[in-house]
MARMI-376404 format. One record per atom (N, C-alpha, C, CB): residue in one letter; x, y negated, z. Coordinates in pm, whole numbers, plus 32768, in hexadecimal, padded with zeros to 4 digits. Glycine has a CB too. Example, Ala and Ser with C-alpha at 12.3 -4.5 7.8 and 13.67 -1.06 7.14 Angstrom:
A85278239830CA84CE81C2830CA8528814A830CA846B81BF8389S850580E182C4S8557806A82CAS850A7FFD8313S8580803C823C
***
This chain:
X611163D86C74X612563466C80X612F630A6BF4X61A863256CD3X60E762A06BDCX60E9625E6B5AX614861E86B60X605B62316B31X61B161F06B0BX621561876B0AX61DD61046AD7X628C61B06AB6X616E610D6A8AX613460926A57X60FB603C6AC9X60C860B169F1X60E260776B3AX60AB602B6BABX61165FE06BF8X606260876C08X61955FFC6BDAX62025FBE6C25X621B5F326BF0X628260136C1CX61C65ED56C10X61D65E4C6BE4X61915DF06C49X619C5E386B55X61B35D726C3CX61705D106C8FX618D5D206D23X60DE5D176C79X61245D126D73X61325D126E05X61635D996E39X60AE5CEF6E46X61405E076DF6X616C5E8A6E26X62035E996E18X61245EF96DD9X623B5E656DABX62CC5E676D9BX630F5E166E09X62F55E316D10X62D95DA06E23X63105D4D6E8EX63055D926F15X62C85CC56E93X62985DDC6F28X62855E236FA7X62EF5E906FB9X61F85E616FACX630A5EDC6F4EX63705F456F57X63FB5F0B6F6EX63705F9B6ED7X641B5EA26F25X64A05E656F35X64B05E296FC0X64B75DF86ECBX64455DF06FF4X644C5DB8707BX64655E2570E2X63CC5D6C709DX64385E9F70C3X644F5F0D7120X64E15F2F7132X64065F8670F1X65345F1170CDX65C45F2C70D9X66065ED47141X66085F197053X65D05E5D7154X660B5DFF71B4X65B95DF37233X661A5D767174X65515E467240X64FD5E4072B8X654C5E747330X647A5E9272A5X65455E3273A4X65975E597418X65635ED57460X659E5DE7747BX65595F437418X652E5FC17455X656F60337407X64925FCD7457X65B4608D744DX65FE60F8740AX65A1615673BFX66506146746FX652D617573F8X64D061D173B6X649D61977333X645B61F17412X648661147331X645960D472B5X64C860D8724DX642F604172D0X654660BD7276X65B760C57218X65BE614E71D7X663B60A57260X65B861B6722BX65C7623F71F9X655662637199X65CC62A3726DX64DB623E71BCX646862607168X646E621A70E1X63E5623C71AFX6489619870E4X648F614C7067X6505617A7012X649A60B57083X657661977050X65E961C87004X65C9624B6FBFX666361DA7061X658062A37002X655A63236FC6X64FF630D6F4DX6515637C702DX64A462AD6F59X644B62906EE7X649B62626E6EX63E262246F0FX64FA62076E85X654961D56E15X65A662416DDDX659B615B6E40X65D962996E32X662D63076E00X65DD635E6DA1X6664635B6E75X655E63776DC3X650863C56D68X64EC63796CE7X648463E96DAEX64D962F66CF2X64BC62A66C7AX653262A46C19X649862176CA2X65AC62A36C50X6622629B6BFBX665C63236BD9X668C62476C3EX660B638B6BE5X6633640F6BB5X663E640B6B1DX65CD647D6BE2X668F64646AE1X66A4645F6A4FX6624646369FEX66FB64D16A25X65BD64A56A31X654264B469E2X64EC643769E1X64F265276A15X650463D96A3BX64AA63666A45X64F062DF6A48X645763726ABEX657562DC6A51X65B9625C6A63X65A861FF69EBX664D62736A7CX6596623A6972X658861E668FAX6506619668FCX658F623C687DX64A261C2694AX6421617E694EX641C610E69B4X63B461E1696BX648361016A06X648560986A6DX64B160166A2CX64E360BF6AE3X646E5FAA6A4CX648B5F296A0DX65135EF56A38X641F5EC36A2FX654F5EA269E1X65D15E6769FFX65C85E076A75X66085E1E6984X65555DC36A82X65445D666AF2X65495DAF6B77X64BF5D1A6AE4X650A5E246B7EX650E5E736BF9X659B5EA46C17X64AE5EEB6BEEX65E45ECD6BAFX666E5EFA6BC2X66C55E8B6BFCX66AA5F2B6B3DX66B25E126BC9X67005DA16BFBX66E05D856C8EX66E45D246BA7X66615D8A6CB1X66395D716D3BX666F5DDD6D99X65A15D696D46X66655E5A6D6FX66945EC86DC3X672B5EBF6DD8X666F5F516D85X67765EA56D6CX68075E9C6D77X68305E2A6DD5X68465E886CEDX67EA5DBA6DCBX680A5D486E22X67F35D6B6EB4X67B55CCE6DFCX67835DAD6ED0X67645DD26F5BX67C55E3D6F8EX66D45E046F66X67EC5E9B6F38X684A5F036F62X68CF5EC66F8CX68605F696EF0X69035E696F3CX69825E286F5EX69755DD86FDFX69B15DCC6EECX69025D956FF0X68EC5D4A706DX68EA5DA770E5X68695CFB7065X68AB5E1C70D8X68A35E797148X692B5EB67168X683F5EE87128X697D5ECF7103X6A035F05711CX6A595EA17169X6A485F2A7099X6A3D5E217158X6A895DBA719FX6A585DA6722EX6A805D377154X69EA5DE87251X69B05DDA72D7X69F55E3C7336X69175DF272D5X6A4A5E0A738EX6A975E6073E9X6A425E9C7457X6B085E117426X69C95E68746EX69735E9B74D9X69175F0B74AAX69205E2A7512X691F5F31742CX68C75F9873F7X68ED60207432X68CF5F9C735CX688860727453X68A160F5748EX68DE61557428X6820612F74C7X691961C1745DX696062217408X6904625D739DX699D6290745DX688F629073C7X683562D27368X6805627172FCX67BE630F73B0X67E761F77324X67BC619472C2X682A6176725EX678F61147307X68A66167728FX6916614B7237X693061BF71D7X6994612E7288X6923623B7207X693762AF71B1X68D162B27140X693063317202X68546292715EX67ED629170F6X6802621F7093X676362877134X683061AC70C4X684D613C706AX68BF6162700BX687160BD70BAX692A619F7040X699961CA6FEBX696D62396F8CX6A0F61FB7041X691462926FBAX68E062FA6F62X689162C06EEEX688A635B6FAFX6841625B6F0BX67F562176EA1X685461D56E3EX679561AE6EDCX68BB61956E70X691C61546E18X696361BA6DC0X698261056E6AX6987622B6DF8X69CD62916DAAX697562C86D3BX69FB63026E04X68F562DE6D57X689963106CF1X688962A96C82X681063316D2EX687D622A6CA5X686C61C26C40X68EA61B26BEBX6849613E6C82X696161CA6C24X69DD61BA6BD9X69F062256B6EX6A5261BD6C37X699E628D6B6EX69A862F36B06X697F62BA6A7DX694F636B6B28X693362506A7CX6906621369FEX695E619A69DFX687161E86A07X698F61926962X69EA6126693BX69AA609D6949X6A18613A68ACX692C60906921X68EA600E692AX68D75FE369BBX6863601268E2X68B860436A12X68A960226AA0X692F60026AE0X686660956AEAX699960426AB0X6A1F60236AE4X6A435F926AC4X6A8860826AA9X6A1E5F636A4DX6A395ED86A28X69F15E786A86X6A105EBE6997X697C5E9F6AB6X69335E4A6B15X69815E3F6B97X68A65E836B2FX69BC5EAE6BC5X6A085EAB6C42X6A8C5E606C34X6A235F3A6C72X6AD45E796BC7X6B565E376BB7X6B495DA16BA3X6BA05E746B41X6AD25D736B81X6ABC5CE36B74X6A9E5CA16BFBX6A4A5CC76B13X6A8B5CF26C63X6A705CBC6CE8X6AF15C856D24X6A325D296D44X6AEF5C096D50X6B685BC86D85X6B975C096E06X6B4E5B346D9CX6B3B5C3E6E55X6B635C756ED7X6B7D5D0A6ED7X6AFB5C596F3BX6B845D4B6E61X6B965DDC6E5CX6C1C5E056E99X6B8C5E0E6DCDX6C885DC46E6FX6D0D5DEB6E9FX6D1A5DDA6F35X6D795D996E58X6CED5D696F68X6CF85D516FF9X6CA15DB17048X6CD25CC1701AX6C2D5DD87010X6BD55E367056X6C155EC07060X6B4E5E3F700EX6C4C5EF26FF0X6C905F746FF2X6D0B5F70704BX6CB75F9E6F64X6D545F027047X6DCC5EF7709AX6DA85EFC712EX6E185E74707BX6D395EBC7153X6D0F5EBD71DFX6CEE5F4B720DX6C955E6171F4X6CAF5F9971B5X6C90602471D9X6D0F607871E3X6C3060637171X6D6D60647185X6DEA60B17186X6E3F60917200X6E3960957107X6E3960187231X6E875FF172A6X6E4260167329X6EA25F5D72A3X6DC8604B7321X6D826075739AX6DB960F873CFX6CEE6083737FX6D836126743EX6DB3619E7481X6D5D62197467X6DBC61867514X6CF06209741BX6C96627873FEX6CCA62C27384X6C04624673E8X6CFC633D7398X6D3963887329X6CD263AE72C0X6D7E6405735EX6C5963D072E8X6BF263F57287X6BD0637F722DX6B74642772CEX6BC663097267X6BAB62927216X6C21627371BBX6B8B621A726FX6C9B628971EBX6D1162727198X6D1062CE711FX6D92628771EAX6CED634E7134X6CE863AD70C4X6C7E6382705FX6CC9643C70F8X6C0A6359708FX6BA0632C7034X6BCB62B06FE6X6B1F630E7082X6C1062537029X6C4061DB6FE3X6CAA61FE6F7CX6C7961767048X6D01625E6F9BX6D67628A6F3BX6D2562CA6EC2X6DC962EC6F7DX6CBA63166ED7X6C7263526E66X6C3B62E56E09X6C0063AC6E99X6C06627C6E42X6BD4620D6DEFX6C4761C86DA6X6B8761A66E45X6CB861B76DEBX6D2C61786DADX6D6161CC6D39X6D9B61636E15X6D6962506D4DX6D9762AA6CE2X6D3762A76C6CX6DA6633A6D16X6CB562A06C89X6C52629C6C1CX6C6662226BC4X6BC4629E6C54X6C8961B16C01X6C9961356BB4X6D1761386B60X6C9C60BC6C12X6D8A615C6B9CX6E0761586B51X6E1461CD6AF2X6E7D61566BB0X6DC162376B06X6DC162A66AA7X6D7B627E6A26X6D7C63216AE4X6D1162316A31X6CC6620A69BAX6D1261A56965X6C3F61D069E2X6D5B614B69A2X6D9E60E26955X6E1960B1699FX6D3E606D6938X6E8A60A86955X6F056072698EX6EFC5FDA69A1X6F7C60946936X6E9A5F9B6960X6E915F096967X6E745ED869F4X6E255ED76908X6E375F2F6A47X6E155F066ACFX6E895F166B2FX6D9E5F546B01X6EF75F566B03X6F665F706B5DX6FA45EEF6B90X6FD05FC56B17X6FB45E8C6B38X6FF25E0D6B60X6F9D5DC36BC6X70095DB46AE6X6F1A5DD56BBEX6EC15D946C1EX6EDC5DC56CACX6E2E5DAD6BF8X6EEC5E496CBCX6F095E7F6D40X6F965E5D6D6CX6EF45F166D42X6FF35E566D0DX707D5E346D2FX70875DA56D60X70D85E496CB6X703F5D4A6D1EX70425CBE6D48X70055CAB6DD3X6FF75C676CE2X6F9F5CF96DF2X6F5D5CED6E74X6FA15D406EE0X6ECC5D166E68X700C5D8C6EBAX70585DDA6F1DX6FFB5E386F69X70A25D7C6F7FX6FAB5E866F1DX6F455EDB6F5AX6F825F456FB5X6EF15F1E6EEEX6FF45F7E6F8BX702E5FEC6FD8X70875FBD7048X707D60466F7EX70945F3A705DX70E95F0970C8X71745EEA7094X70F15F6D713BX71D95EEA70EDX72635ECC70C8X72BC5F4070F1X72925E487109X730C5F807099X73135F5F700BX72965F8C6FBEX738E5F9E6FCEX727F5F4D6F4DX720B5F6C6EFAX722C5FDD6E9AX71DB5EF06EAEX71D860456E97X71E860B36E39X716460C36DF0X721361386E82X716360A86D6EX70EB60B56D1DX710861176CADX70BE602B6CE5X70B4617B6C9EX70C761E16C39X706A61C56BC3X70AC626D6C73X70A261C96B4AX705161BF6AD1X704C62476A91X708961546A6FX6FD562846A8AX6FC7630E6A5EX6F97630F69CDX6F65635C6AB9X6FDA635D697AX6FBE635C68EBX6F38639C68CCX702C63A6689EX6F1A640C690BX6E99644C68F5X6E6E648E6977X6EA064B26881X6DEF64B2697AX6DB264E169F7X6DCB65756A09X6D1C64C469F8X6DE765A56A83X6DF366336A9CX6D6C66776A94X6E33664C6B24X6D6D66FB6AABX6CF167476AA0X6C8867146B02X6D0C67DB6ABAX6CB366F46B7DX6C5866B86BDEX6C6466216BD2X6C7966E86C70X6BF365E06BB7X6BF865516B9CX6C2865026C14X6B6F651E6B71X6C0465306C8CX6C2864E76D05X6C7C65416D5FX6BA964B56D50X6CFE65466D4DX6D5265936DA9X6D48655A6E35X6DE465956D79X6D5265B36E98X6D3E65866F22X6DAA65246F4DX6D3B65FD6F81X6E26653B6F1FX6E9364E36F42X6ED064AA6EC3X6EFD652E6F96X6F0864336ECFX6F4063EE6E5BX6FB3643D6E1FX6F7063636E83X700264836E73X707764CA6E40X705165466DF0X70D164F16EB3X6FD365746DF9X6FA865E66DA9X6FA565C46D15X6F2066176DD7X6FA365456CF4X6FA165196C69X702C65056C30X6F5364996C5BX709565246C7CX711E650C6C4EX713F65606BD3X7180652A6CBDX710165D76BC5X7120662B6B52X70F565EB6AD0X70DD66B26B61X709B658C6AD3X706E65486A5AX709E64B86A56X6FD8654C6A4FX70FB64956AADX7129640A6AB4X719263F26A49X716363E96B41X718463856A00X71E663646999X723462E669BAX71A263546913X721A62A96A2DX7261622E6A4FX725B62196AE5X722661B56A03X72CC61F76B20X72D361DC6BB0X731961576BC2X731E624F6BFDX72D260F56BF6X730960716C0EX732160626CA3X72AC60006BD9X739D60476CC9X73BF60356D55X73FE5FAC6D65X741F60A56D87X73C85F5D6DC0X73FB5ED76DD9X74275ECE6E6AX738F5E6B6DB9X74AA5EB36E7EX74E05EA46F03X75115E156F14X75545F0A6F1DX74EC5DD56F81X75125D4B6F9AX754D5D407026X74985CEB6F8AX75C75D01702CX76085CE770ACX761F5D6870FBX75B55C8570FFX76705DC270C2X76905E407104X77145E32714DX76965EB5709EX77175E5B71CAX77915E5B7218X77A55EE77251X778C5DF0728AX78165F25722DX78375FAA725DX78B65FA372AFX7848600D71E7X78B45FDC7327X79295FDE737FX7946606E73A7X79125F8473FCX79BF609E7388X79EB612473ABX7A606118740DX7A136176732CX7A5461537482X7ABB614874E9X7AE261D47518X7A8A60F27560X7B6961F07516X7B9D626F754AX7B5D62E87506X7B86627775E1X7B6D62F07482X7B3763607435X7BA563C97423X7B00633173ACX7B8764457444X7BE464B47430X7B9E652173E0X7C1864EB74B9X7BD76542736EX7BA065AB7319X7C0866187306X7B7365727290X7BE366947324X7C3D67067312X7BFA676B72B6X7C626747739BX7C3867867244X7C0267E471E2X7C67685471CEX7BE3679C715AX7C3E68D171E8X7C9B694371E6X7C6369B1718CX7CB3697A7276X7CB969E1712DX7C986A5370D8X7C146A40708BX7C8E6AD2712CX7C1269DB7036X7B9C69BF6FE5X7BB169F76F58X7B7F69266FDFX7B516A416F28X7B536A746EA0X7AD36A476E5AX7B626B116E9DX7AE369FB6DF2X7A7269C96DA6X7A7B69FA6D16X7A6C692E6DABX7A106A346CE3X7A0C6A656C59X79946A286C13X7A056B016C55X79AF69E16BA4X794569A16B56X794969DC6AC9X795669056B54X78DB6A146A9AX78D76A566A18X78636A1B69C7X78C76AF06A28X788769ED694DX782169BB68EFX77CA694D692DX77C86A2F68C0X780C68E36954X77C668716990X77AC68086924X781968356A06X773167DB691BX770D677068C0X76C867036911X76B167A5684CX7700668D690DX76CA661C6957X76AC65A968F8X772D65EF69C6X7637656E6907X761064FA68B7X75E0648C6915X75A2651F684EX761D6417690BX75FB63A86963X75D4632E690FX7671638569C2X756762EE6935X7541626B68FFX752A62126979X74BF627468A2X759561D269A7X759761966A2CX75A060FE6A23X760E61CE6A7FX755460BC6A77X7560602C6A8AX756F60136B20X74E35FDF6A4FX75E25FE16B48X75FE5FC86BD5X761D5F346BE9X767360206C07X75E35EF96C50X75FF5E6E6C72X76235E676D06X75845E126C52X769E5E3A6D22X76CC5E2E6DACX76ED5D9A6DC7X77495E896DC6X76B75D656E33X76CC5CD86E54X76F95CCD6EE5X764A5C856E3CX776C5C876EF9X779E5C6B6F80X77B55CEC6FD0X773D5C116FCAX780C5D436F9DX782D5DC06FE3X78AE5DAC7033X783D5E356F7EX78AA5DD370B0X79205DCD7105X79395E57713FX790E5D637176X79B15E8D7125X79D75F117158X7A505F0271B3X79F55F7470E4X7A495F3C722AX7AB95F387288X7ADA5FC672B4X7A975EDD7303X7B575FF2729BX7B85607772C2X7BF760667327X7BB360CA7246X7BEC60A4739BX7C5160987403X7C7961237434X7C1C60417479X7CFE613F7432X7D3361BD7468X7CF462387426X7D1D61C374FEX7D04624373A2X7CCF62B57358X7D3E631C7345X7C94628872CFX7D2163997366X7D7F64067352X7D3C647272FEX7DB1643F73DAX7D776492728DX7D4364FA7235X7DAA65687226X7D1D64C071AAX7D8165E6723EX7DDA66587232X7D9A66BF71D6X7DFB669772BDX7DDE66E27167X7DAE67457108X7E1467B77101X7D956706707AX7DEA68327119X7E4568A4711CX7E0F691270C1X7E5868D971ADX7E6569417062X7E4269B2700BX7DC0699B6FBDX7E366A31705DX7DBE69336F6FX7D4869136F1EX7D5C69496E90X7D2E68796F1BX7CFA69926E5FX7CFC69C56DD7X7C7E69966D8FX7D076A616DD5X7C9169516D22X7C2169206CD2X7C2A695A6C46X7C2068856CCDX7BBF69986C16X7BBB69D26B90X7B4469976B45X7BB36A6E6B96X7B6069566AD4X7AF8691B6A80X7AFD695E69F7X7B09687F6A75X7A8E699969CBX7A8A69E1694CX7A1669AE68F8X7A7E6A7A6964X7A366984687CX79CF695B681DX797568EC6855X797A69D367F4X79B4687F687AX7969680E68B0X794F67A9683FX79B767CB6925X78D367826831X78AD671A67D1X786B66A8681EX784E67536763X78A966366818X787565C0685FX7854655467F8X78DB658C68C8X77D6652B67F7X77A964C2679CX7773644E67EEX773E64F76738X77B363DC67E1X778963646828X776762FA67C0X77F86331688CX76E862CC67C0X76B862716758X767F61F36798X764D62B76700X76AC61826763X76746101678BX768060E86822X75E360F86762X76FC60E86852X771460C868DFX7734603468EBX7788611E6919X76EC5FF26941X77065F676960X771F5F5C69F6X76915F0A6933X779A5F3A6A1AX77BF5F2F6AA7X77EC5EA06AC3X782F5F956ACCX77A55E606B1FX77C75DD86B46X77EB5DD76BDAX77515D756B28X78675DB26BF7X78965DAF6C81X78C55D216C9EX79095E176C9AX78865CE16D02X78A25C556D20X78C75C456DB3X78285BFC6CFDX79395BFF6DCBX79625BDD6E53X79765C586EABX78FB5B816E93X79CF5CB46E80X79EF5D2B6ECEX7A6E5D126F1EX79FF5DA86E73X7A6A5D2F6F9EX7ADF5D256FF3X7AF85DAE7033X7ACD5CB7705FX7B6D5DE77017X7B925E69704FX7C0C5E5870A8X7BAE5ED06FDEX7C045E8B7122X7C745E83717FX7C955F1071B0X7C535E2571F7X7D105F3D7198X7D3E5FC271C2X7DB25FAF7223X7D68601A7147X7DA85FE7729BX7E105FD97301X7E3460637338X7DE15F7B7374X7EB960827336X7EEB60FF7371X7EAA617B7332X7ED260FF7407X7EB5618872AEX7E7D61FC7267X7EED62637251X7E3D61D271DFX7ED362DF7274X7F31634C725EX7EEC63B8720CX7F66638672E4X7F2563DA719AX7EEF64437144X7F5764B17133X7EC5640A70BAX7F30652E714DX7F8B659F7140X7F4B660870E6X7FAE65DC71CCX7F90662B7078X7F5F6690701AX7FC767007013X7F4366526F8CX7F9F677C702FX7FFC67ED7032X7FC5685E6FDAX8012681F70C3X801A688F6F7DX7FF769026F29X7F7568EC6EDCX7FEB697F6F80X7F7268856E8CX7EFB68686E3BX7F0F689E6DAEX7EDF67CE6E39X7EAF68E96D7EX7EB2691D6CF6X7E3368EF6CAEX7EBD69B96CF5X7E4468AA6C41X7DD3687A6BF2X7DDD68B46B66X7DD067DF6BEDX7D7268F46B37X7D6F69306AB2X7CF768F76A66X7D6869CC6ABAX7D1168BA69F3X7CA7688169A1X7CAE68C36918X7CB567E56996X7C43690568ECX7C426950686FX7BCB6921681AX7C3A69E9688AX7BEA68FC679DX7B8168D8673CX7B25686A6772X7B2E69546718X7B6067FD6797X7B13678C67CAX7AF967286758X7B5E67466841X7A7D67026748X7A57669D66E6X7A11662B672EX79FB66DA6677X7A4A65B76724X7A1165406762X79EE64DA66F5X7A74650267CBX797364AB66F5X794764486694X790E63CF66DEX78DD64856632X794A635D66C9X791B62E16707X78F562806696X798962A26765X7879624D6699X784761F7662FX780E6176666CX77DA624065DBX783C61076635X78076085665EX7813606D66F5X777560786635X788D60766728X78A6605E67B6X78D35FCD67C7X791060C167EFX78915F876821X78B65EFE6842X78CE5EF468D7X78485E996815X79475ECE68FDX79695EBE6989X79935E2D69A1X79DB5F2069B4X79575DEF6A04X79785D656A26X799A5D5E6ABBX79035D046A04X7A155D366AD7X7A405D276B62X7A655C956B79X7ABB5D876B83X7A2A5C586BE0X7A405BCB6BFCX7A665BBA6C8FX79C35B776BDAX7AD75B726CA4X7B025B526D2CX7B175BCF6D81X7A9C5AF76D6FX7B6C5C2B6D52X7B8C5CA56D9DX7C0C5C8F6DEDX7B9B5D206D3DX7C075CAB6E6DX7C7B5C9F6EC4X7C935D246F08X7C685C2E6F2CX7D0B5D5C6EF7X7D315DDA6F37X7DA85DC16F91X7D515E486ECDX7D9C5DE7700EX7E095DD8706DX7E285E6270A9X7DE65D7170DDX7EA15E947095X7EC75F1870C6X7F425F08711DX7EE35F7C7050X7F3C5F3C7199X7FA95F2E71F9X7FCD5FB77231X7F805ECE726CX80515FD7722EX80836053726AX804260CF722CX806960517301X804D60DE71A8X801861547163X808961BA7150X7FD9612C70D9X807062357177X80D062A17165X808D63107115X810462D671EEX80C7633370A4X8093639E7050X80FD640B7044X806A63696FC3X80D964887062X813564F9705AX80F665647001X8156653270E8X813B65896F95X810B65EF6F39X817366616F36X80F365B46EA8X814966DC6F52X81A4674E6F58X816C67BF6F02X81B8677E6FEAX81C167F26EA4X819D68666E53X811B68506E05X819068E26EABX811867EA6DB3X80A167CC6D63X80B568066CD6X808767316D5DX805368516CA9X805568896C22X7FD7685B6BD9X805F69256C25X7FEB681A6B6AX7F7B67EB6B1AX7F83682B6A90X7F7B67506B0FX7F18686C6A64X7F1468AC69E1X7E9B68756994X7F0C694969EEX7EB5683A6921X7E4B680368CDX7E50684B6845X7E5A676668BBX7DE3688A681DX7DDF68D867A2X7D6968A8674CX7DD3697067C0X7D88688666CEX7D1F6862666DX7CC767EF66A0X7CC968DC664DX7D05678166C0X7CBB670C66F0X7CA266AE6679X7D0A66C26762X7C2666876669X7C0066276601X7BBC65B06644X7BA366696597X7BF5653D6631X7BBE64C2666AX7B96646365F8X7C25647E66C9X7B1B643365FCX7AEA63D56597X7AB3635A65DEX7A7C6417653DX7AEF62E765C3X7AC2626A65FEX7A97620C658CX7B3362296656X7A1C61DA6593X79E661876528X79AC61066564X797A61D464D7X79D86097652DX79A260146555X79AD5FFC65EBX790F600A652BX7A2760076620X7A3F5FEE66AEX7A6E5F5E66BFX7AA7605266E9X7A2C5F166718X7A535E8D6737X7A705E8267CBX79E45E29670EX7AE85E5A67EDX7B105E496878X7B335DB66890X7B895EA5689CX7AF65D7C68F5X7B115CF06918X7B375CE969ABX7A955C9668FBX7BB25CBC69C5X7BE05CAC6A4FX7BFF5C176A65X7C5E5D066A6CX7BC35BDD6ACDX7BD45B4F6AE9X7BFA5B3C6B7BX7B535B006AC6X7C685AF16B90X7C915ACE6C18X7CA75B496C6FX7C285A736C59X7CFD5BA66C42X7D1C5C1E6C90X7D9B5C056CE0X7D2D5C9B6C33X7D955C206D61X7E085C136DB9X7E225C996DFCX7DF35BA36E22X7E9B5CD06DEAX7EC15D4F6E27X7F375D376E84X7EE55DBA6DBBX7F2B5D636F00X7F965D536F62X7FB35DDB6FA1X7F715CE96FCFX802B5E0F6F8FX80545E8F6FCAX80CE5E767024X80745EF96F5AX80C85EA770A0X81335E937101X815B5F19713DX81075E307171X81DF5F35713CX82135FAF717AX81D7602D713DX81F85FAC7211X81E3603D70B9X81AE60B37074X822061187060X816D608C6FEBX820961937087X826A61FE7075X822A626C7022X829A623570FFX826962916FB3X823862FB6F5BX829F636A6F54X821862C36ECDX827663E56F6FX82CF64596F6AX829164C36F10X82EA64926FFAX82D664EB6EA6X82A665526E4AX830D65C46E49X829065166DB9X82E2663F6E64X833B66B36E6CX830367246E16X834D66E06EFFX8357675A6DBAX833367CF6D6AX82B167BA6D1BX8325684A6DC4X82AD67536CCBX823667366C7BX824967706BEEX821A669C6C74X81E867BB6BC1X81EA67F46B3AX816E67C46AEFX81F068906B3FX818367896A7EX811567596A2BX811867A169A5X811D66BE6A18X80AA67DE697EX80A2682668FFX802967F168B2X809668C16916X804167BC683AX7FD5678967E5X7FD967D86762X7FE466ED67CBX7F6B6818673DX7F65686B66C5X7EF0683D666DX7F56690166EBX7F0E681C65ECX7EA567F8658BX7E4D678765BFX7E4E6872656BX7E8B671865DEX7E3E66A56610X7E16664E6599X7E9266526679
***
């Protein structure tokens, strides 16, 4: 096939085949374009043809009446074209790209969803600049989860979006109008032994919570014979920004019982840098809280705490506690080299 012949009426004929109301025509024309946009020949295809093909592909993805095989070939063509940076720019400039991908993701065809996710990963893998575009259009639904990947894994198109988590350097989670209701929760924990050795944690977190309402009713927590051992823990938290607005917490009839708790902390180093916490309009209401602590032993050895540039802002905080009973029996606290 001579690429020099792809001009004029023949180009229009091929592009018209993408929108022709026949599945066999869609599949055949899509296969031709997939061959044209192979790595060995895509550089010879004119920019005008690329623009026309991208426009028709987005239009076809928005067509809910398109058959499964035709849609798979259209998504396959789009994925092949997205391998080239210049062709990706043609797609990201399409106004209907986000809505077209969102329509496929919200459909019930799992194969089409996987193909759409592969195209989505290809776009956000190449450039973080496109992440805000998908976030604004709420491509993943509610809540919106958009991953910005620093570099591409060995396989350019992982089958599922979560396969790229190992190369993810940023996770943006936006929750709006969350209401959580917990009724009659009973938790019983017996004979727990936890051992943590040489733990290193690094967090670069941005969390935004808006209009959160939490309701806890009749919660009973029982902890018996808990042993926690932490050895050589290094925790580094850098650039945390936490914004909490309009939080209402209501606790009614909470009973907490702790029996024979032993906590051992050895060689703990905590480093917090540039932490900003802003709390606005926090209301806490606690009614009938009973706390019982029996035989608690706490041992802290070689603890080093470093806090740098911490800013705490509390505005309009109201705390109401009614009928609180605290009982502490046989408590031993040991702090060494803090």
